[in-house]
N, C-alpha and C positions, 0 to 999 in steps of 0.2 A: 327500102321505102318509095313508096311511087306518091307523086300528085304534087301539086302546090301549095307554095307557103299557106295561102289562106286555107285549103283542107286540114293542113298540118296544125294550123292554131286551133283548138277545139274547148270548149266550156272545160273538159278534164286535164287539158293540159296546163292552163292557166292554172286553175285549184290548186293542182301539184307542186308549181308553182309557188304560191303562196305560202303552201303548207311549207314547203322546203327552207323559204324565206324566215317563217317562225319559228320549226325548232332550229333553225340556224341561231336565232337570238335570244332563244331559250338556253341552247344549249352555253352559249357565252355568260347567261345569268345576268344579261343587262334591263331585260325587262322589269326586273325590279326595283333597278337601282336608277341613281337621279340622271345619268349621261343616256338615256332612252333619245335616241332620233325621232326627226319627226316620220324618217321613211318607216322604222319600229312600229311607233305612236298606229299610224295607218295600218298597216298591218294585223296590230292587235285590234284594231276595230274591226277587223274583216273576217276575225277568226273566233270563238269561243273561247272563253274564260278556261285557264288551264284546269281550275277542279272541277269543270263540267266535260273535261275528255274522257272518251268511252272507250277504257284500256281494255284488251282482252283477256281474256283470264291466263293464269299460270300457265295452262296445260296446254293453250294455244299458244303461244309465244313462238316464234321460232328460237332454234337452238342457236347460243352464242351469239344473239342479236345485240347489237348495242344498245345504249339509250339514246339517241338520236332515232335509231330506227324505231323502235318501240315509242317513241313520242310520236313520229310521222304515222305510223299504223294507231295511235290513238286518235290524234285528230284527225286524221281521213275518215274514220269510222263515223266519229261527230258531226261532221259537214256533212256525209253522205247520209247520214241517219235524217238528219234535221232536211235535207234536203227532199228525201224520198216522204217525209212527214208531210209537207207545204203542199208537193205538186202531186201526189197521189192518193195523199187522203184527207188533203181540203184544210188540213191545219195553218194558222197563221204562222210564216216565217220570222226567227227571231230578227232582231236587229242585226246583229253581225252578217247573217247569210241575206238580206239584202241589198248591205253594204257591198257584199262579196259578189253577188251576180251583177249589179250594177259595173263593178269593178271589171268585170268578164265581158261583159257587151260594151264597155268602151273601149276594150284591149281588140274584140274583134271589130269593131266599126275602123278602129287604128289600121288594121292589119289591111282591111278593103277599100279604104279610101285612098284616092290617089293624089291627093293633095300633098303636098312637101312638107316633110318632117323637120321640126328645130330643135336639135338635145343642146345647145351649146349652152343655156343657162339654166342647166342641172346638174353640170362637173362640177366637181371639188376636187382640188389639188393636195395631196395629202404627202410632205416629204419623210422620206426613211432615210435615217442615218448612215451610209457608208463606208467611209474613212475620214480619217484629220492627213490633211496636207499641208505641214508646215502651222501657218497661223490661218488656215483654213479649213473648216468642216465642210465636206464633199457630201450633198446627199442626192437621193434619186426619187423621181417624181414620181408618185402614185395614183392612178385616178378613182375617183367614186362617181357614180351617177346617184345625186339624191333624192330625185321624181321617180314613185314605186313604177308607176306608168310607164317613164323612159327605161329605165333598168330593166322591166320585165319585157319590153319590145325587141330590146337590147340581147337578152338570154334568149327570147322564142328566134330569131334570128340563128345568132350561135347553133343550137341544138338543132335546128332546122339542114343550116350549111355542114355541120360536121358530120351529121347521119349521111346527108344526099353526096355531099363529095368524096367523102373518105374512100370509095373505090375507084374514083379518079385519081388519088395520090399512089406514091410509089412506096412500095411495100416495108423499105427500108427508113422510110421516114416513123421515128419512134413517139416522139413527143407528141401530146395532145390528140391522141388517137381513141375514137371508142372503142371498145370491147370487138374482136372481130378472129378471123382466119389465118393462124401466123404459122407459117412453116409446122403445120398438121395439128395444131392446136385450134379448137373450138371454143367459139366467146372468150376470147385469150386477150386482157388487158398488157401492150407493150410497157417497156420502162427504160431506161438507162440502163440498167443489168444486160436486157437483151442485146445490148452493143456491145457487152463488155463479153459478154457469152460467143456474139459473134467473130468477134475481133479474136478469141482464144479458139476457137476452132478454125477458124482461116489459119492461126499461127500451126494447128494441129497437122492441117490439109497440107502445109508447105513444110514442114519439117527437114531440116537439111539445106534447106535454101535460102540465100540471102534475102531478104526485106525490109524495102524501101517505105518509108513511111512520111507521110505530109498532115501536117494541122493547120486549120484554117479556124480565125475566130471572125465574126463580123463585128465592128467596131461601132456598138450603142445603136441593135438593131431598131428597136422599138423607138429612139426619137428620131433615127431618120430615114425612114422607109415613107417614100414619096407616094402619096396618094392616087396621081395618074397612074401610078405603076400598079398600084394595088387595083383598082378599076379596071383595068387593063387585064390583067392576070385572072381576074375570078369573072371576067365576062368571055374568056376562051374555056375557062375550067367547066363554067355554067353551059356551055355549048355541047362540050364534048359530054358532060354529063346529062345533058336533055332535062333539065331542069325546066318544066312549064312554067310560064308567068314568071319568069325571072326577076323582073320590074320589080314585081310585089316586095321582094325581099331585098332587093338593089337598091332601094328608097332609105330602109333605114340604114343597109351600108354608108350609104353616102352621106347620112344626118349624123351616122356615127362619126367620120372622118372629118366632116363639115364642124363638130363639134371640139375639136383638139389642133392645135398645131405649136408644133415644141419652141419654135422659134418666138411664137405671138405670146403664147399664152402662158411658158416655162421660162424661158428666158428674160423675159419683163418682172418676174418674180423676186431677181438676184439683188435687184434696187429697191426691193419694197419692206424696208423698213418694218415696216409696222408686221407682215406675215412671217417673220422668223424671230419675232418676241419669245413666244411660248418655245419652240425650240431652241433657244440661245440658252432659256431658264432648263429645260430639258437635258440641254449637254454639257451646260456647265455642274447641275448637279451629281449626273453621271461619273464625272472627271471627279468630283471633289470625292463621291463615296469612293472610288478605285483609289484615289489618292495618287493621282499620275502626276509625276513630276517633267512635265510638258512645257512647251511654249504658248501661251495663253492662243485662245481660239480667238480672233476679230471678226472675221469674213465667214460667212455663212452663205455657201450658194450651190447650184447646180450645174453640173457639168459636159461640155457639148462638145463635138467633136472640131477639130482645128478646120481652118478654111484650105491648108494644103491637104487634107485625108477627102475631102469634095473633089479636090481637082484631078484625083484620080480616077473620077466614076460623073463626072462634068465636064464636055467638051470645052466649053468655054464658060467665064465669071458670069455670061448675060444668060447663060439657060439656066446656071443657080441662082442667080438672083430672082427670075420669073417664076421659082417653084420654090424657094426659100421658107413661103407661107404654109405648103402644101407637105409640108415633113413632119412625122412622128405619128405616133396612133397610142393611143392610151393604155399604158402600162397597166393593168389589173381589172382591163374593162374586158367584158365575157367574148367581145367578137375579135381580140388583138390574139388569141393562139391559133383560131381557122385562119385569120390571114398571114400571120407568119409561114404558118405550112401550106398556104395557096402559093405566096408570093416565092419560097425557098422551092419548093417545089416545081415551079417554074424553072429556076436557077439552076435546080439538078439537073434538068434535062441534058445539058451538056454531057454530063460523064453516066448518068443511070443508064443510058441507052447499050454502053460499051457490055458485051455479054463475056468479056476476057474471064476464062477461070482463074487468071493469077492474078485480079484485078478486086480489090474492096475497097468498097464505099459506104460509109454510114454520117448518118447525123440525126444529132438530137441538138432540137432547138435550133439556134444556129452554132453552134460546135460542130465542125467537119473534121472526119478523119477520112483519107484517102489511104491505101498500101498497093502494090504492085511488087514483083521478084524481078522485075526490070527496072533500073533508074532511069532510063530517055522516057519509058513509056510514064513511070510516074511524074514527071516532069509534065509533059504533055498532058496529060492527064490536070494535071494542079494549074495550068499554065489556060488548060481549054476553062476550070470552074473559076478561074478568076477572070477571065474576061467575060463570061456569064454573070460576076456581081458586078462587074461595071457598066455591061450591058442596063443591067435593073438597076442601075445607082444606088448602091449598096458599097460602102469604103470597106474596108477591112484593114486588120493589124499589119502592120508591115512585118514581111518576112525576113527570117534570119537566117543562115547556114550554120550547121555545126563548125567548119571551120572560120567564121569570122567571131566567135563566140567563145573558141578558148582562150581561157584564162589562166589555166596551169594547174586549176584544181581539178581533182579526177572527177568532182561532182558537176563542173561547168555548169554552176548556178546560173550565169547569164541565160543558157540556152534554154535550162530545164524550166524558168521563171516566162520567157517567149509566149506569146498565146498563138502566134501562127510560124510555123516551124518549114521551110523549105527541106524537101525531101532527105533524108537520113536514112543512115543503116541503122537499123535496129537490129542492135546485138551485142555483143561483150562490151564493155565502157573500155575501150584501149587507145582514146583519142578519134579514132575514127568512125567510131561506132556510139550510139548512146543506148544503154540498157533499158531505161524505161521509157514510157509514154502514158500520158496523165489524159483520163476523157472520166468525164461525169463523175467526179466525185471518187474515180478510181485509179491506180496504179498501178499498169501491167507489166513486168519484166519480160525479158525477150525468150525466156523460159514456160513462160506461162502461168508463173506466180501473180497472184493479185493480193493489192494490200489496199488502204484506205489513203485516199490521199490526205495529207498533213492537214487542210480546212476543212476536212469532212469528220476526222478524230478531232480535231478542238471544238467542234458543234456536241459531239457526244460527249466529251468532258464541261463543256457549258449544260447542256443539259443535265448531267447527273447532278453539275454545283445548283443551277437552276430549282431542280427537284428538292436537294436538299434544304435549302432556304423556304421551301413551302411548306414543310414538315412542321413550322412555328407556330402556336398561336399566340394570339395577346392575353387572352386570360386561361382562366383553369379551365379544362373540360370538364364535361359534366361526368362523362364515362370513360374516366382512363384507360380502359383496355382497348375499346372500341378504338380511339384513337391511336394508340400505340399500335393497334395491327394494320392501321390504315397507312400511317407512314411506314411500318415495315412493306406494304404493300405498293406502296409510292417506290422506293428505294428497289426492292424487288423485282419489279416490273419493266425497268428501265434496258436492261437487257435484252427484253423481246420487241424493241427498236431493229436488233440485229439482222432478225429474222427477215426483215424485208430487203435485206441487201444480198439476194439470191446469188449475187456473181461472185462472191469472197469465196477462195478456196482457204485449206486447212496447210499453211507454209510458214518457214520460220517468222517471215516478216509481220503475216497477219497475226500470227501467235501472238507475237510480242506485244502487237496493239493492242489485244482485247484484252492481255492478264494486265498493262498498265490501266486499264479500263475499269477491270475488276480491284485492283491493289488501290485505284482513287476511290471507288466506292466504296471498300472498304473504310477509306480512311473518313469517307463523311458519316459512316454509321456510327464507327468510333466516336466520333465527335457529338454527332447527334446524342449518342449514348448521354456522354459528359456534362451536354447543355443541359439536355432533358432532368438531370442529375441534380445539375443545379437550380433550375428553375424549381422543382419540384422536390428540393430536399427537406421543406417542414410537411409535406403530406406525409401521409400514414403508408401507401406505397413505397417499392424500392423497386427503379426502372434496370432491368436485367436485359435492355435490348441487345448487346454486341454477343450476351452469351447465347441468346436463341436464336439470332439470325447469324453470325459471324464465325463461332467457333464448332457450330454443328455442321460438319463437313458435306452431310447427305442434303442439307437443306440450301446450304451456304453456294455447293457446287448446282444444283438443281435450277439455280436464277442466277449464274455467270453468263460474262459474255464469252468466256472460252466455250463453254458447256452448248451455248447457242450455234457458236462459229463451227463446232462438231455436229453440230443436229444440220445445219446448213450443206457440210460439206459430204454429207451421209442421204441428203436426201435425194432420192432417184428423179425427183420430176423436176429439178433444177435444170438436168440438160437441155442443149437448144432442139 
């Protein structure tokens, strides 16, 4: 894509963003409820009512299209039909269309204006529960922009920069990238699975050789990133990418950074009692429902890194204090992902220039993994990367070596739980080596076998349990057969989520994991059968849910986690 930011922002692009926002709201079912936000109301006023959407005929619909895609097509057809009637046939424009065109004109004026922007008044911080730590509940701050105009400007800038800067980013940056050519694949969307398959490919190419691995994880990246570093990295990469009139999009980037400071906007909320009232009530209700016998939680707060961590990446306390109000970017904001890629791409330059075939480097988000067949070279690469992190004022989790973490246990739990690991030998766990490495939700053995991380597996169990609880209705269903079929599809469809995990392979470890998921799901289906029979025991029908789904082997196997794992392993397209 060529051209400036003002050339990119057209009527069609803005209308597509409004359509996306309206469809997103409709899919959540919030527009019909009482919890509709002011921004959603504004979007609703700029789009036709849902019963007026011009839906395509069944024969012309794309095959296997999602409900969101069909809604977007229907809404787009309606808007452009009314726009054509207004502009080319002289018919009066509906009220929603007049509002929509006025909004589009306002966005285009803002983009072409030279006046500074102010986003500070429209940002809202939402606390997301992370963990309990003694008598303290730790939360993660998520930010949303409540102004539709501000959110639209930020989304436009994010989309433009993501496309324009993509070719200037290192190839092995896998997160937050648009579809691109990757290792011979055209129009391909990379994910964490590609990182795992890249590791396994490196392992296959160096069979019989000793492989040393180092892992590094940045501490609270989004909360401590320096605004000056962000602007400097963007200026350099924009010059390299030859973006015309870069100041147009830089205005939005600066306003985005100025609207948020972790030390000023987030840490001040820790002492705000009124802010935490609603979160306290939700947390207490959750623990009561779970029947947790734990210490009462009396403190609710956001967590930040310690001053000792900052000392590793700032030369003096004066330098740190001078920029403390310029730290952090909004988590959840549309520009934060491209900011992370641009800044860390600058950090990666310390190691990506090395074309050594015995070296391996991959980064997904702020998780970094380095590998080399030579121990000294692996240490040198890790030192170079750490020095680059310090240069960009990014603190990292402290490194621990394998020898420091020996606790007499075969699993070396202390070392396993470390987020940053000094170079260690990846091999048989005889005390001088470690068998497994963990990355992006997977665990890889030195033999090449891959399994799910315990936290990832726990999320799968939680998803099955959540789906099980969603199968109950308060009132008697009007059509019980359709109700039963719907519940069956809900449970059966859980296994399909495994097909997105292309890096899994068929081995004793992964088989054990997916079979435990199958057992848990069957257990939940039997409980569902029991509860539904109890609920409707006085009704004329008799539920035989278990027989129709569980006892029929061909149907059970068709939708099992194991069958999905087998299909993944046999898929010829999954190889890198």
